N, C-alpha and C positions, 0 to 999 in steps of 0.2 A: 837304576830305574828299570822296572819290568818292561819287557818287549811285548807289544801287542802284535802277534804274528799276522793276523789278517790286515791290520793297519800297515804293517811293514810291506806286505805283499801289494797292497793298493798303492803305496808310495813307489815301490819298485816298478810297477806297471806304468805309473805316471812318468817316471824317469825314462823308461823305454820309449814311451810315446813322444817325449820331448827330445831325447838325445840319441835314441837307438840302442839296440842290444849290446853293441860292441863297447859302449861307454859304461854299461852297468857292471859294477863290481860290488862285492859285499862291503868293501871299505867306502865306496861312493854312497851306497845306501845308508851306511852307518852315519856318515857325515850329514846326509839329508835329514836323518832322524834325530840328529844331535846326541848320538851315543858313541861310545868307543867300539871299534870293530870287534874286539873279543866278545863283547856282549851279544853281538849278532851271530858270531860263529857258534855260539851255544845252540842257536836255533837253525842256522844254515851253515853247515860245516864246510861248504864250498859253493862256488857259483852254480854248479850243476844242481846242488840241493836247493838253492834258492829258485832256480828255474823250474824245478819240479813243483814247487809250491805255486809258482806263477801259472804253470800249465794247468794245475788243478783249478785255479780260479778262472782261467780263460775258457776251459771246457765245461765247467759246471752248468752254465746256462743251456748247453746243448741237451743235457739229459732231460730238462723240463719240456723240451719240444719234440721228443721222440714219439713216434706213433705207438699204439698198444702192440704188444708182442704177437697178438693174433692177426695183425695186419698181413695181407699177402706178402710173402717174403721179399720179392723183388721190389715191391713198392716201399717196404720198410727200409731196405738197404739204400734205395735211391734217396729217400727222404733223409735218412740218417747221414749218409755220406755228404749230401748237400749241406745239411745243417752244420756238420763238423767243418767242412771247407769254408763256409761262410764265417764261422767263428774264428777260424785261423787266418782269414784274410781281412778281417774287419778292423784289426789293430796292428800297428806297426810291429814287424818282426815276430808276430805271435807264432807263426809256423816254425820259425827257427827256434824259438823258445821251447816248443814241444818236442823237437827232434831228440830222440834218445832219452826221453823222460822215464824215470823210475815209477812204475805204476803203483808201487806201494805208497808213494807220496802223492803222485798225480792221480789220485783215486778216481776222479771224474772221467779221465781218459780210460782208466782201467775198467770202470763200470760201462763205458761206451763199448769197449771191446767185449766185455762179458755178455752184454745184451746182444751184440752182434753174433757171438758164438751161439747163444740160445736160439736166435731166429734161424740161423743156418741149420742147427741141429733139428729144430722143429720141421724144417723144410726137407729133411731126409738125409742130410750129410751125417756120416758117422762123427762122433764127437772129436776124434783126432783131426779129421779133415775140416770140420767146422772151425776148429781153432786156427788151422792153417789159412782157411779162406777169410776168416775175420782179420788175420794179420795182413793178408793181401789188401783188403779194403782200407784198413787203417793206414798202412804204409803208403798206399797209393794216394790217399787224401793228403797225408802229411807232406809227401814229396811234391805233389802237384801244387799244394798251397805255397811251399817254399819257392818253387819255380814261378808261380803266378805273382808272388810279391816281389820277386827280384827282377822280373822282366821289365825292361824300360819301355817296351812298345816299339823299339827300333826294328825296322824291317829292311834296312839297307845293309844286308849281309851278303857275303861272297858265295852264296849257295843259291843259284838261280831258281831252282824248282821250289825250294822252301820259301824264298822271298816272294815268288809269284803267288804261291798258295796263301801266304800271309796277307798279301795285298788283296787277293780275292775275298778272303774272309773279312778284311777290314771294309772293303767296298760294299759287302753285303750287310754291314752293320753288326758283325759278330762281336761279341764281348768276351771278356775273360770267363764270365759265368756260362756263356754258351759253349765255349771250348771245354770247360770243365764238365758240363753235362754230357757233351758228346763223348769225352774220354771215359767218364763214369759209365756210360751206356756200354762201351766196349768191355769194361771190366765186368759189368753185370751179365753181359751176354756170355762171357767166358765162364762165370760161375754157374749160369743156367746150364751151359753145355756139360759142365762137370758134375752136376747134381745126379746122384744115383736115381735110376728109375725103378719103380716097383717091378718085380719080376712076375 
């Protein structure tokens, strides 16, 4: 029976939603699709290959909501970073799925990075540095999304200054999204400070 790869990806995402990433295997997916595992290994040679396809599906909608490339560069990066973070925190374990993705398969995430390089290069960064800075943004968003999805909200920790800071943020009505925007602002301020100035 031929495998419909997009349908298999949709089913795999539904399994993650229901059972979590740790329960997802190529064999588990094959059973859900009613096929033998070797039929799926033809399309997904490993769990990582399957996750690359899932990453592509999870990040594809982000590309549709990115601003035009001629948007002021810091505004573009803020909007793009927020959109990627939202996509990676809106579904169970999505950020973990995307960690370590092969961009040759997870092409939507690769295209996101490519556009980020373009925006940074247009802003005056040499191409080599633009690619480094794009990596900083993408890796920050991925790592932050993993942390945001794994944090239980527990503030009873044996570190008094951090615990007090968390309580103050909570009392002020701070959300995960607020904390992300604050941290993203720090990253963007760093990029602005590194941008070459015309001589």
